[in-house]
VEXDREN-2710 file (C-alpha; in Angstrom, 1 decimal):
% VEXDREN-2710
k/r/px/py/pz
1/MET/0.0/0.0/0.0
2/LYS/1.3/3.4/-1.0
3/LYS/2.1/5.6/2.0
4/LYS/0.4/8.9/2.6
5/LYS/2.6/11.9/2.6
6/LEU/2.4/14.1/5.7
7/LEU/4.4/17.3/6.3
8/TYR/4.7/19.0/9.7
9/PHE/5.6/22.7/9.8
10/PHE/6.9/23.9/13.2
11/TYR/8.1/27.4/14.1
12/ASN/10.0/25.7/16.9
13/ARG/13.4/24.0/17.3
14/PHE/13.3/20.2/17.0
15/HIS/14.3/19.5/20.6
16/ASP/12.0/22.1/22.1
17/PRO/10.2/20.5/25.0
18/LEU/7.0/22.0/23.7
19/LEU/7.3/19.7/20.7
20/GLN/8.8/16.6/22.3
21/SER/6.3/16.5/25.1
22/ASN/3.3/17.3/22.9
23/ILE/2.8/16.7/19.2
24/PHE/5.8/14.4/18.9
25/LEU/4.0/11.8/21.0
26/TYR/1.5/11.7/18.2
27/ILE/4.1/11.7/15.5
28/ASN/6.0/8.8/17.0
29/GLU/2.8/6.8/17.4
30/LEU/1.6/7.5/13.8
31/ALA/5.1/6.4/12.6
32/LYS/4.5/3.0/14.1
33/SER/1.5/2.4/11.8
34/GLY/3.7/2.5/8.7
35/GLU/1.0/4.4/6.8
36/TYR/2.8/7.7/6.5
37/ASP/5.8/9.1/4.7
38/VAL/6.6/12.1/7.0
39/ALA/8.7/15.2/6.6
40/ILE/9.3/17.8/9.4
41/ILE/10.4/21.4/9.0
42/THR/11.7/23.1/12.2
43/TYR/13.4/26.4/13.0
44/GLU/16.6/25.9/15.0
45/ASP/17.7/28.4/17.7
46/LYS/21.4/29.4/17.9
47/LYS/21.0/29.6/21.6
48/PHE/20.6/25.8/21.7
49/PRO/23.1/24.7/19.1
50/LEU/23.3/21.1/18.0
51/SER/26.7/19.5/17.4
52/ALA/27.4/17.8/14.1
53/ALA/27.1/14.4/15.9
54/GLU/23.8/15.4/17.5
55/LYS/22.4/16.5/14.1
56/ARG/23.5/13.2/12.5
57/ARG/21.9/11.1/15.3
58/THR/18.7/13.1/15.0
59/HIS/18.5/12.6/11.3
60/GLU/19.3/8.9/11.6
61/ALA/16.8/8.3/14.3
62/LEU/14.0/10.0/12.3
63/LYS/15.0/8.2/9.1
64/ALA/14.5/4.9/10.8
65/GLN/10.8/6.0/11.3
66/SER/10.5/7.1/7.6
67/ILE/10.7/10.8/8.8
68/ALA/12.9/13.3/6.9
69/TRP/14.0/16.4/9.0
70/HIS/14.5/19.8/7.4
71/PRO/16.0/22.2/10.0
72/LEU/15.9/26.0/9.2
73/GLU/17.6/28.8/11.1
74/TRP/15.4/30.9/13.5
75/HIS/16.0/34.6/13.7
76/ALA/15.3/35.9/17.3
77/GLY/13.1/38.9/18.0
78/SER/9.7/40.2/17.0
79/ASN/11.1/42.6/14.3
80/LEU/8.9/42.2/11.2
81/ILE/12.0/42.1/9.0
82/LEU/13.4/39.1/10.9
83/LYS/10.0/37.4/10.7
84/GLY/10.1/38.2/7.0
85/ILE/13.4/36.4/6.6
86/ASP/11.9/33.4/8.5
87/LEU/8.9/33.5/6.2
88/LEU/11.0/33.5/3.0
89/GLU/13.1/30.6/4.2
90/GLY/10.0/28.7/5.2
91/PHE/8.4/29.4/1.8
92/THR/11.4/28.1/0.0
93/ARG/11.5/24.8/1.8
94/LEU/7.7/24.4/1.7
95/ALA/7.7/25.0/-2.0
96/TYR/10.3/22.3/-2.5
97/LEU/8.5/19.7/-0.3
98/VAL/5.0/20.5/-1.6
99/LEU/5.6/21.1/-5.3
100/VAL/8.6/18.8/-5.9
101/LYS/8.1/16.1/-3.3
102/ASP/4.3/16.2/-3.3
103/TYR/3.7/16.7/0.5
104/ARG/0.3/18.4/0.1
105/ASN/-1.1/17.5/3.5
106/VAL/0.5/19.9/6.1
107/ILE/0.2/20.2/9.9
108/SER/1.3/23.3/11.8
109/LEU/1.7/24.0/15.5
110/GLY/0.8/27.4/16.8
111/SER/-0.4/30.6/15.2
112/ILE/2.8/31.8/13.5
113/ALA/3.4/28.5/11.7
114/GLY/-0.3/28.4/10.8
115/SER/-0.1/32.0/9.4
116/PHE/2.9/30.9/7.3
117/LEU/0.9/28.0/5.9
118/TYR/-2.1/30.2/5.2
119/LEU/0.1/32.6/3.1
120/PHE/1.7/29.7/1.3
121/SER/-1.8/28.2/0.5
122/LYS/-2.6/31.3/-1.4
123/THR/0.1/30.5/-3.9
124/THR/-0.2/26.7/-4.3
125/LYS/-2.8/24.0/-3.6
126/LEU/-2.4/22.2/-0.3
127/LYS/-4.6/21.1/2.6
128/PHE/-3.5/22.2/6.0
129/TYR/-4.4/21.3/9.6
130/LEU/-4.1/23.9/12.3
131/TYR/-3.1/21.9/15.3
132/GLN/-3.5/23.6/18.7
133/TYR/-5.1/26.7/17.2
134/GLU/-5.0/29.4/19.9
135/PRO/-5.1/33.3/19.7
136/HIS/-1.5/34.1/20.4
137/SER/-2.0/37.7/19.3
138/GLU/-4.6/38.0/22.0
139/TYR/-2.3/36.4/24.6
140/ALA/0.3/39.1/23.8
141/LEU/-2.4/41.8/24.1
142/ASP/-3.7/40.5/27.5
143/ASN/-0.1/40.3/28.8
144/LYS/0.7/43.8/27.5
145/ILE/3.5/42.5/25.3
146/TRP/1.9/44.2/22.3
147/SER/-0.6/47.0/22.1
148/ALA/-3.8/46.8/20.1
149/GLY/-2.3/49.4/17.7
150/SER/1.1/47.6/17.2
151/PRO/1.9/46.3/13.7
152/GLN/2.9/42.9/15.3
153/TYR/-0.6/42.5/16.9
154/LYS/-2.5/43.7/13.9
155/LEU/-0.7/41.5/11.5
156/LEU/-0.7/38.3/13.5
157/HIS/-4.4/38.8/14.6
158/ARG/-5.4/39.2/11.0
159/PHE/-3.5/36.1/9.8
160/GLU/-4.9/34.0/12.7
161/GLU/-8.4/34.8/11.6
162/ARG/-7.7/34.2/7.9
163/ALA/-5.8/31.0/8.5
164/VAL/-8.7/29.3/10.4
165/LYS/-11.1/30.4/7.7
166/ALA/-8.9/28.8/5.0
167/CYS/-7.7/25.7/6.8
168/THR/-8.9/22.1/6.0
169/VAL/-9.0/20.9/9.6
170/VAL/-8.6/22.7/13.0
171/SER/-8.1/21.5/16.6
172/SER/-7.8/23.2/19.9
173/GLY/-7.9/22.3/23.5
174/THR/-11.1/23.8/24.8
175/ASP/-14.9/23.9/24.1
176/ASN/-14.5/27.7/24.4
177/MET/-12.6/27.7/21.1
178/ARG/-15.1/25.3/19.6
179/ARG/-17.9/27.9/20.4
180/ARG/-15.8/30.8/19.1
181/LEU/-15.3/29.0/15.7
182/GLU/-19.0/28.2/15.6
183/ASP/-19.8/31.8/16.1
184/TRP/-17.3/32.7/13.3
185/GLN/-19.1/30.1/11.1
186/ILE/-15.8/28.2/10.4
187/LYS/-16.5/25.4/7.9
188/ALA/-13.4/23.3/8.7
189/PRO/-14.1/20.3/11.0
190/PHE/-13.1/21.0/14.6
191/PHE/-11.5/18.4/16.9
192/LYS/-11.0/19.0/20.6
193/VAL/-7.3/18.0/21.2
194/SER/-5.9/19.4/24.4
195/SER/-2.2/19.6/25.2
196/VAL/-1.4/15.9/25.8
197/ALA/0.4/14.6/28.9
198/ASN/2.9/11.7/28.5
199/ASP/1.1/9.7/31.2
200/LYS/3.6/6.8/30.9
201/LEU/6.4/9.1/31.9
202/PHE/4.6/11.4/34.3
203/ARG/3.4/9.4/37.3
204/PHE/3.8/9.7/41.0
205/ASN/6.9/7.9/42.3
206/SER/7.2/7.6/46.1
207/SER/10.8/6.4/46.1
208/GLN/11.9/9.3/43.9
209/ARG/9.9/11.6/46.2
210/GLU/11.9/10.4/49.2
211/ARG/15.2/10.7/47.4
212/LEU/14.8/14.2/46.1
213/ARG/13.3/15.5/49.3
214/ARG/16.4/14.2/51.1
215/GLU/18.7/15.9/48.6
216/LEU/16.7/19.2/48.9
217/ASN/16.6/19.0/52.7
218/ILE/12.8/18.9/52.7
219/LYS/11.5/17.2/55.9
220/PRO/8.3/15.0/55.9
221/GLU/6.3/17.7/57.6
222/HIS/7.2/20.4/55.1
223/ARG/4.9/21.2/52.2
224/LEU/6.9/21.8/49.0
225/VAL/5.5/24.2/46.4
226/ILE/7.0/23.9/42.9
227/TYR/7.1/26.0/39.8
228/PRO/9.0/24.6/36.8
229/GLY/9.1/26.8/33.7
230/LYS/9.7/30.3/32.2
231/LEU/8.6/33.5/33.8
232/GLY/7.5/36.8/32.3
233/GLU/5.8/37.5/28.9
234/LEU/2.9/35.0/28.9
235/TYR/3.5/34.0/32.5
236/CYS/3.7/35.8/35.8
237/SER/6.9/37.7/36.6
238/ALA/9.5/36.4/39.1
239/GLN/8.4/39.2/41.5
240/GLN/4.7/38.1/41.4
241/LEU/5.7/34.5/42.0
242/ILE/8.0/35.4/44.9
243/GLN/5.2/37.5/46.5
244/VAL/2.8/34.6/46.4
245/PHE/5.4/32.4/48.0
246/LYS/6.1/35.0/50.6
247/THR/2.4/35.2/51.5
248/LEU/2.1/31.4/51.9
249/TYR/5.3/31.3/54.1
250/GLN/3.9/34.0/56.3
251/ARG/0.8/32.0/56.9
252/ASP/2.7/28.7/57.5
253/THR/6.5/28.5/57.9
254/GLY/6.2/24.8/57.0
255/PHE/6.1/25.7/53.4
256/ARG/9.2/25.2/51.2
257/PHE/9.6/26.3/47.6
258/LEU/11.3/25.0/44.5
259/VAL/11.7/26.9/41.2
260/ILE/13.2/25.3/38.2
261/THR/13.6/28.0/35.5
262/PRO/15.9/29.6/33.0
263/ASN/15.0/32.9/34.7
264/ASN/17.4/32.5/37.7
265/ALA/18.6/36.2/37.6
266/GLU/15.0/37.5/37.8
267/ILE/14.3/35.2/40.8
268/ASN/17.4/36.3/42.7
269/MET/16.5/39.9/42.1
270/ALA/13.0/39.3/43.4
271/LEU/14.4/37.6/46.5
272/GLN/16.0/40.8/47.5
273/GLN/12.5/42.0/48.6
274/ALA/11.7/38.7/50.3
275/SER/14.9/37.8/52.2
276/GLU/13.0/35.5/54.5
277/LEU/12.6/33.1/51.6
278/ARG/16.3/32.7/51.0
279/GLU/16.6/29.7/53.3
280/VAL/13.4/28.0/52.3
281/LEU/13.6/28.4/48.5
282/ARG/15.7/26.2/46.2
283/LEU/16.5/27.6/42.7
284/LEU/17.6/25.1/40.0
285/PRO/18.3/25.5/36.3
286/PRO/16.1/23.7/33.8
287/ALA/16.2/19.9/34.4
288/PRO/16.1/17.2/31.8
289/TYR/12.6/16.4/30.7
290/THR/12.8/12.8/31.9
291/GLU/13.7/14.0/35.4
292/MET/10.7/16.3/35.8
293/PRO/8.2/13.6/37.0
294/ASN/10.6/13.0/39.9
295/TYR/10.6/16.6/40.9
296/LEU/6.8/16.7/40.6
297/SER/6.6/13.6/42.8
298/ALA/8.7/15.4/45.4
299/ALA/6.4/18.4/45.6
300/ASP/3.0/18.9/47.2
301/LEU/1.5/21.7/45.1
302/GLY/2.3/23.0/41.6
303/ILE/1.8/26.6/40.4
304/VAL/0.3/27.4/37.1
305/ALA/1.8/30.8/36.3
306/VAL/-0.5/31.8/33.4
307/LEU/-2.1/35.1/34.3
308/PRO/-5.8/35.8/33.8
309/GLY/-7.3/37.6/30.8
310/PRO/-10.1/37.2/28.3
311/SER/-8.0/35.2/25.8
312/LYS/-6.8/32.7/28.4
313/GLN/-10.0/30.8/28.2
314/PHE/-8.5/29.3/25.0
315/ILE/-5.1/28.3/26.3
316/SER/-4.2/24.6/26.8
317/ASN/-1.3/24.2/29.3
318/ILE/0.9/21.2/29.0
319/LYS/1.9/21.7/32.6
320/VAL/-1.5/21.0/34.0
321/GLY/-1.8/17.5/32.5
322/GLU/1.8/16.7/33.6
323/TYR/1.0/17.9/37.2
324/LEU/-2.1/15.8/37.3
325/CYS/-0.6/12.6/35.8
326/ALA/2.3/12.9/38.3
327/GLY/-0.2/13.1/41.1
328/LEU/0.3/16.8/41.9
329/PRO/-2.5/19.2/42.7
330/TYR/-2.1/22.8/41.5
331/LEU/-2.9/26.5/42.1
332/ILE/-4.4/28.2/39.1
333/CYS/-6.2/31.5/38.2
334/ARG/-9.9/31.6/37.3
335/GLY/-10.7/31.4/33.6
336/ILE/-7.6/29.6/32.5
337/SER/-8.6/27.1/29.8
338/GLU/-10.8/24.5/31.5
339/ASP/-8.1/23.8/34.1
340/ASP/-9.9/25.8/36.8
341/LEU/-13.1/23.7/36.2
342/ILE/-11.2/20.5/36.5
343/ALA/-9.5/21.6/39.7
344/GLU/-12.8/22.2/41.3
345/LYS/-14.8/19.3/39.8
346/HIS/-12.2/16.7/40.9
347/SER/-10.9/18.5/44.0
348/VAL/-7.3/18.5/42.5
349/GLY/-6.5/22.2/42.8
350/VAL/-7.3/25.6/44.2
351/VAL/-8.6/28.4/42.1
352/VAL/-7.8/32.1/42.6
353/LYS/-8.7/35.3/40.7
354/ASP/-5.1/36.3/40.2
355/LEU/-1.6/35.5/41.4
356/THR/-1.4/38.2/44.0
357/PRO/-0.6/38.2/47.8
358/GLY/-4.2/39.0/48.6
359/GLU/-5.5/36.0/46.6
360/ALA/-2.9/33.7/48.1
361/GLN/-3.9/34.9/51.5
362/ASP/-7.6/34.0/50.9
363/ALA/-6.7/30.7/49.2
364/TYR/-4.5/29.5/52.1
365/PRO/-7.3/27.6/54.0
366/LYS/-8.3/25.7/50.9
367/ILE/-4.6/24.9/50.2
368/LYS/-4.2/23.7/53.8
369/ASP/-7.2/21.5/53.6
370/LEU/-6.1/20.0/50.2
371/LEU/-2.6/19.3/51.4
372/SER/-3.7/17.7/54.7
373/GLU/-4.8/14.6/52.8
374/PRO/-2.5/11.6/52.6
375/ARG/-0.1/12.3/49.8
376/GLU/-0.5/9.0/47.9
377/ALA/-4.3/9.1/48.1
378/LEU/-4.3/12.7/46.7
379/ALA/-1.8/11.6/44.0
380/GLU/-4.1/8.8/42.9
381/ARG/-7.1/11.2/42.6
382/CYS/-5.0/13.7/40.6
383/ARG/-3.7/11.0/38.3
384/ASN/-7.2/9.7/37.6
385/ALA/-8.3/13.2/36.7
386/GLY/-5.2/13.7/34.6
387/ILE/-5.7/10.5/32.6
388/LEU/-9.3/11.5/31.8
389/TYR/-8.5/15.1/31.0
390/ARG/-5.2/15.0/29.2
391/GLY/-4.1/11.3/29.0
392/PHE/-2.5/10.1/25.7
393/GLU/-5.1/7.6/24.6
394/ASN/-8.1/10.0/24.6
395/GLN/-6.1/12.8/23.0
396/TYR/-4.5/10.6/20.4
397/ARG/-7.8/9.2/19.3
398/GLU/-9.0/12.7/18.4
399/PHE/-5.7/13.6/16.7
400/GLN/-6.0/10.5/14.5
401/LYS/-9.5/11.6/13.5
402/ALA/-8.2/15.0/12.6
403/VAL/-5.3/13.6/10.5
404/THR/-7.8/11.3/8.7
405/ALA/-10.0/14.2/7.9
406/LEU/-6.9/16.0/6.5
407/THR/-5.6/13.2/4.3
408/GLU/-8.8/11.5/3.1
END
């Protein structure tokens, strides 16, 4: 049987955790079927250079799965000229793969890649699937990264709307987006595919919990609050996170805190205004992806640092599914995706209006009650909710339907 050709177009580097922990779970599973001849375009970041040996190993590993990798160079910054260079290079490679190699079924991740595909579809015939369609222009507006009058916002917002009107298939992680697209009278079939959690990797591990807590000097009676990830832009600032931690510590000196982030300098600066946390907060650089389930097992509460705003009802956080599958309850703002509803429905989290000291103060009694439960019983309830909400099997089933709708 002749294989179907499938092209993935990502405005991300290949080894970006966003790819490896999300859509690559699906790509690897599809490859096992032997039904697809796959090509992947990525944009590689000079800040994360790959050696010649690493590139060779990546090419060889993908080739064994009938996957061809086409890495391009990413130009950092939001300057429209730099984005234009990326667009031109993407068009050149797309033209080769679509027109010469006949990859006419294309899947994008995110709004910039989707906008590129939309523009390319105006010049040649192809079918494209907007995977994880979300309004990134509106996220930037809500977080005051761009103003409503900025050329970056106007351009991306316009292309986001046009792309979804022109696409063949679209998926996103919330019923909120389904309703929006229905209001817009979008004709493309919609599939609800949330940010998937690797539930085989992310699971509660009591022995790793004990090991890491010993290494971090966290006593059994301590309650460890963790935040792993970036700060600023789409997330709260280091200052906001530290002030929430400070409030919790003032309520209960049994709290301990762990931050795993590339934003170490910002955290250290914020700690100057919260010196009492210096002895109870551990700051680590980004950990290997495979080690993250162990850190989540060691913790008692995870923080979701997405700030509230009208657009955040459409966001689909990978972190929430990973927290839950690893047995970790979380603190989250109201109106973030459907994560706040899941937190309350399954009693696996605490919901606040915003990440502020006042909200943390008010939330403390609920946090205390939640964390008073036996850790393993709470972990089991979180995992059950996580499997149902973000587990691989449920999400992959919908992704398969979307790919079939694209390629049939």
